[in-house]
C-alpha positions in Angstrom: 11.0 38.6 -20.5 7.9 36.6 -22.0 6.5 34.4 -19.5 3.8 32.0 -19.8 1.9 30.6 -16.6 -0.6 27.9 -16.0 -3.9 29.7 -15.2 -4.4 27.5 -12.3 -1.6 29.3 -10.3 -3.3 31.5 -7.5 -1.8 35.3 -7.8 0.4 34.3 -10.7 -1.1 37.4 -12.6 -0.1 39.9 -9.7 3.5 38.4 -9.6 4.8 37.6 -12.9 4.2 41.0 -14.8 6.7 42.4 -12.5 9.1 40.7 -14.4 7.9 41.1 -18.3 5.1 40.1 -20.5 3.4 37.6 -18.6 0.5 35.4 -20.2 -1.4 32.7 -19.0 -2.6 29.4 -20.7 -4.6 26.4 -20.1 -3.0 23.5 -19.8 -5.7 21.7 -22.1 -5.2 23.9 -25.0 -1.9 25.4 -25.0 -1.5 28.2 -28.2 1.8 26.9 -29.9 2.8 30.5 -31.0 2.7 31.3 -26.9 4.6 28.4 -26.0 7.2 29.1 -28.9 7.4 33.0 -27.9 7.8 32.1 -24.0 11.4 32.5 -22.3 10.1 31.5 -19.1 7.3 28.6 -18.7 5.7 28.1 -15.2 3.7 24.9 -15.2 1.7 22.9 -13.1 1.5 19.0 -13.0 -1.1 19.0 -15.6 1.5 19.9 -18.3 3.7 17.3 -19.4 7.5 18.4 -20.1 8.8 16.0 -23.0 10.6 16.3 -26.2 7.4 17.3 -28.1 6.7 20.4 -26.0 10.0 21.8 -25.7 10.8 21.3 -29.6 7.9 24.0 -29.8 9.2 26.0 -26.6 12.3 26.9 -28.8 13.0 30.1 -26.7 12.3 28.6 -23.2 15.3 29.4 -20.6 13.6 28.9 -17.8 10.7 26.2 -16.5 9.6 25.6 -13.1 6.3 23.6 -11.9 4.4 25.1 -9.2 4.1 21.7 -7.7 5.9 19.4 -5.4 6.2 16.3 -7.6 7.9 16.4 -10.7 7.0 12.9 -12.3 5.4 15.0 -15.4 8.8 16.6 -16.1 11.4 15.0 -18.5 14.9 16.3 -16.8 17.0 14.7 -19.6 15.2 16.6 -22.2 15.3 19.8 -20.1 19.3 19.2 -19.7 19.8 18.6 -23.3 18.4 22.1 -24.2 20.1 23.7 -21.2 16.8 24.9 -19.8 17.1 25.6 -16.2 14.4 24.0 -14.1 13.0 23.8 -10.7 9.9 22.6 -8.6 8.0 24.0 -5.7 9.0 20.9 -3.0 7.1 21.3 0.2 4.6 24.0 -1.2 1.7 21.7 -0.4 3.3 19.7 2.5 1.2 21.0 5.3 -2.3 20.8 3.4 -1.3 16.9 2.5 -0.6 16.4 6.1 -3.7 18.2 7.2 -5.9 16.1 5.0 -4.4 13.1 6.4 -5.2 14.0 9.9 -8.9 15.0 8.6 -9.1 11.5 7.1 -7.8 9.4 10.0 -10.0 11.1 12.7 -12.9 10.4 10.5 -11.7 6.7 9.7 -10.7 5.8 13.2 -14.3 7.2 14.4 -16.1 5.2 11.9 -14.1 1.7 12.8 -15.1 2.9 16.5 -11.4 2.5 17.5 -11.6 5.9 18.9 -15.0 7.9 20.3 -15.8 11.6 20.4 -16.0 11.5 24.1 -12.5 10.0 24.6 -9.6 11.6 26.1 -6.7 12.4 23.9 -5.0 9.7 25.7 -6.6 7.0 23.4 -4.3 7.9 20.6 -1.4 6.2 22.6 -3.5 3.1 21.6 -3.2 4.2 17.9 -0.3 2.9 15.4 0.4 5.1 12.6 2.9 4.1 9.9 4.2 6.6 7.1 5.5 5.4 4.1 8.1 8.4 2.5 9.4 10.8 4.9 9.9 13.8 2.9 8.3 16.9 3.4 5.0 15.7 3.5 5.7 12.4 5.6 7.5 14.3 8.2 4.7 16.7 9.0 2.3 13.8 8.9 4.6 11.9 11.8 4.8 15.1 13.5 1.1 15.5 13.8 0.5 12.0 15.0 3.3 11.7 17.5 2.0 15.1 19.0 -1.5 13.4 19.5 0.5 10.5 21.1 0.4 7.9 18.4 3.2 5.3 18.0 4.6 6.3 14.8 6.5 4.1 12.6 8.5 5.2 9.7 9.6 3.7 6.3 11.9 5.4 3.8 14.7 3.3 2.7 16.4 5.7 0.5 16.6 8.0 3.5 17.5 5.4 5.9 20.6 4.3 3.8 21.5 7.9 2.9 21.6 9.2 6.7 22.3 5.8 8.1 19.1 5.6 10.2 17.8 2.1 10.2 14.7 3.6 12.1 13.6 4.8 9.0 13.4 1.3 7.2 10.3 -0.2 8.9 8.1 -1.3 6.1 7.2 -4.6 7.7 6.2 -2.8 10.9 4.5 0.1 9.2 2.1 -2.5 7.2 1.0 -3.8 10.7 0.0 -0.5 11.8 -3.4 0.7 12.4 -3.3 3.6 10.0 -0.9 3.4 7.1 -0.1 6.6 5.4 1.6 6.4 1.7 3.4 9.9 0.8 6.3 8.3 -1.0 7.4 9.9 -4.5 6.9 7.6 -7.4 10.3 6.0 -8.5 10.0 3.1 -11.1 13.5 1.9 -11.1 16.9 2.1 -9.2 17.7 0.4 -5.8 14.7 1.6 -3.9 11.4 1.6 -6.6 8.1 2.6 -5.2 6.1 1.5 -7.9 3.4 -0.9 -6.4 5.1 -0.9 -3.1 1.7 -2.3 -2.2 1.1 -5.0 -4.5 -1.5 -7.9 -4.6 0.9 -9.8 -2.1 0.9 -6.8 0.3 -2.6 -5.6 0.2 -3.7 -9.4 0.9 -1.9 -9.3 4.2 -3.6 -6.0 5.4 -6.9 -6.5 7.6 -10.1 -5.1 7.7 -9.6 -3.1 10.8 -6.4 -1.1 9.2 -6.9 2.1 7.5 -5.0 2.9 4.3 -4.3 6.2 3.2 -2.9 7.3 -0.3 -2.2 10.9 -0.7 1.1 10.4 -2.6 1.0 8.8 -5.8 -1.4 6.8 -7.2 0.8 4.3 -8.6 2.4 3.5 -5.1 -0.8 1.0 -4.8 -1.6 -1.6 -7.4 -5.5 -0.3 -8.0 -6.6 -3.3 -9.9 -5.3 -5.5 -7.2 -6.9 -3.6 -4.6 -10.3 -3.4 -6.3 -10.1 -7.0 -6.7 -9.6 -7.4 -2.8 -12.3 -4.9 -2.0 -15.0 -6.8 -4.6 -14.2 -10.1 -2.4 -15.3 -8.0 0.9 -11.7 -8.0 2.0 -8.8 -5.6 2.6 -8.4 -2.2 5.0 -10.7 0.8 5.0 -9.6 3.1 2.3 -8.8 6.8 1.6 -7.7 7.7 -1.7 -6.6 11.1 -3.1 -4.5 9.7 -5.5 -5.0 7.0 -8.2 -3.5 5.0 -10.8 -3.9 6.3 -14.3 -5.1 9.8 -13.5 -7.5 11.3 -15.1 -8.8 8.1 -16.3 -8.7 6.3 -12.8 -10.3 2.8 -12.0 -13.7 4.4 -11.3 -15.2 1.2 -9.6 -12.7 1.8 -6.7 -14.5 4.7 -5.6 -17.1 2.7 -4.3 -15.2 1.1 -1.8 -13.4 4.0 -0.3 -14.7 5.6 2.7 -13.0 8.8 1.8 -12.4 9.3 -2.0 -11.0 12.7 -3.7 -9.5 13.7 -7.0 -6.1 14.4 -6.2 -6.6 17.3 -4.0 -4.9 16.8 -0.8 -2.3 19.4 -1.3 -5.1 22.0 -3.0 -5.4 24.4 0.1 -5.4 28.1 -1.1 -2.0 28.4 0.7 -0.6 25.2 -0.7 -1.2 26.2 -4.1 -0.4 30.1 -3.4 3.0 28.9 -1.8 3.7 27.2 -5.2 3.4 30.4 -7.3 5.3 32.3 -4.8 8.3 30.1 -4.7 8.4 29.9 -8.8 8.3 33.9 -8.7 11.2 34.2 -6.2 13.1 31.5 -8.0 12.6 33.3 -11.4 13.3 36.7 -9.8 16.9 35.1 -8.5 17.6 33.8 -12.1 17.2 37.0 -13.6 19.1 39.0 -10.8 16.0 40.6 -9.4 15.1 41.2 -5.9 11.9 39.7 -4.7 10.0 42.1 -2.3 6.6 40.1 -1.8 5.0 38.5 1.0 2.5 35.7 0.6 0.7 36.9 3.5 0.1 40.1 2.0 -1.8 38.4 -1.0 -4.1 35.9 0.9 -7.5 37.0 2.2 -7.6 37.6 6.0 -10.7 35.5 6.8 -9.3 34.3 10.1 -11.6 32.4 12.3 -11.6 33.0 16.5 -12.2 30.3 18.9 -11.8 29.6 22.3 -10.8 26.4 24.3 -10.9 25.9 28.0 -10.2 22.2 28.0 -7.5 21.2 30.3 -7.7 17.7 29.0 -8.7 17.5 25.3 -11.1 15.0 23.8 -11.4 13.4 20.6 -14.6 15.3 19.9 -13.0 18.6 20.6 -10.0 17.8 18.1 -12.3 16.6 15.4 -14.7 19.7 15.7 -11.6 22.3 15.5 -10.3 20.2 12.5 -13.7 20.5 10.6 -14.1 24.0 11.5 -11.3 24.7 8.7 -11.4 21.2 6.7 -14.2 19.0 6.5 -13.3 16.1 4.4 -16.6 14.6 4.1 -17.8 17.7 1.8 -14.9 16.8 -0.8 -16.0 13.0 -0.6 -19.5 13.8 -1.2 -19.0 16.1 -4.1 -16.2 13.8 -5.8 -18.6 10.8 -5.4 -21.6 12.3 -6.8 -20.0 14.1 -9.9 -18.1 11.1 -10.8 -21.5 9.0 -10.8 -22.5 11.3 -13.6 -19.4 11.3 -15.9 -15.7 10.9 -15.5 -15.2 14.6 -14.7 -11.5 13.8 -12.6 -9.5 16.5 -14.3 -12.3 19.1 -14.2 -12.9 18.8 -10.5 -9.2 18.6 -9.8 -8.8 21.9 -11.7 -11.7 23.6 -10.4 -11.4 22.5 -6.8 -12.9 25.1 -4.4 -12.2 27.6 -6.9 -14.5 30.7 -6.8 -14.0 31.5 -10.6 -15.6 28.5 -11.3 -18.1 28.1 -8.6 -18.9 31.6 -6.9 -20.5 29.8 -3.9 -17.6 27.5 -3.1 -16.0 27.8 0.2 -12.3 28.2 -0.3 -10.2 25.7 1.6 -7.8 27.0 4.2 -5.1 25.7 6.2 -5.3 25.0 10.1 -3.2 28.2 10.8 -6.2 30.2 9.7 -8.1 29.1 12.9 -7.0 31.3 15.9 -7.7 29.2 19.2 -7.5 31.0 22.8 -6.2 28.2 25.2 -7.0 28.5 29.1 -4.1 25.9 29.5 -0.5 25.4 28.4 -0.7 21.6 27.6 -3.9 22.4 25.2 -2.2 25.4 23.4 1.2 23.3 22.7 -0.8 20.2 21.4 -3.1 22.4 19.1 0.0 24.2 17.9 1.8 21.2 16.9 -1.3 19.8 14.9 -0.9 23.4 13.0 -3.3 25.7 14.7 -2.5 29.1 15.5 -3.2 28.5 19.2 -2.3 31.0 21.8 -2.3 30.7 25.7 -4.8 33.1 27.5 -4.6 33.3 31.2 
């Protein structure tokens, strides 16, 4: 089998050669001859799958994206050619949830709603609304509920399908201290998500609220948001996704507390899971058994710390989060680089990748931090946040 895979898929070179002749490609410059010869095409969201691409890929039988989102794929065009396809749903959900937690801890401290010396009980005074309760939204809700936050959910399609009215609370979500957007982009049908946060909704939000978008840029009307911020109004902003990527509304960056180039899900584990999910799927399609374990490929650079706190405080939790992922670093690099030129696509592709920057620090997930805990309640909470916490008596 001839396999063509995106060169931004970790461990793809090590895996796909097991199934045949595997060649990498750069999404900005796909060689037509390689595309025409490929029987299996493994992509990321930067490759648009439409009739023009599939008209060249005449031998393609299998196509998969190593991403959770599928807005870049024309399913009708794939179906018309009897091409079997899939996505890596949920591959980076943990990474995005960790991004949302890191952003919230930073934002709430900046707003002085929580202080570093506050006990963890302070989170009981914080309400968190989650728009979109899929793979990511569920993890986000779980982390904040574990902290003791009041969590409100909005996912009308799920509310209807599962007959759960508690999942249809958009108005209550919009009144929360923190609003996390993780809905997929849906432009039509009964429950469109395009511009859920339109000018009218954005105008209703208060300056002491924190708005995080790590879902899809088009969920929020970016022009309306910019106009609101230019008037000195609107909530504190954390934006990882933007309308019209990579040609984003650059003026909006200056109004963000945290701004990043669509990398919330780009931990090493998040991207690697996508590759391994695609490899296992392709093995199944061709009747082969997959005998690989992602953990055998990931670097074993685990960190070890101890925590003797019986009653955790905000500062301890924030310190533990930042030992693994300091979101301010990504914000600073994005702002500095975008001030020089619109390098959004380049920054996203090269994010924390030693191939492009040997001095970069690879982003890992919370589970790479082993925490020895002296108290059961501390171990339970930190485990629920995603850390590898163990009880040592």
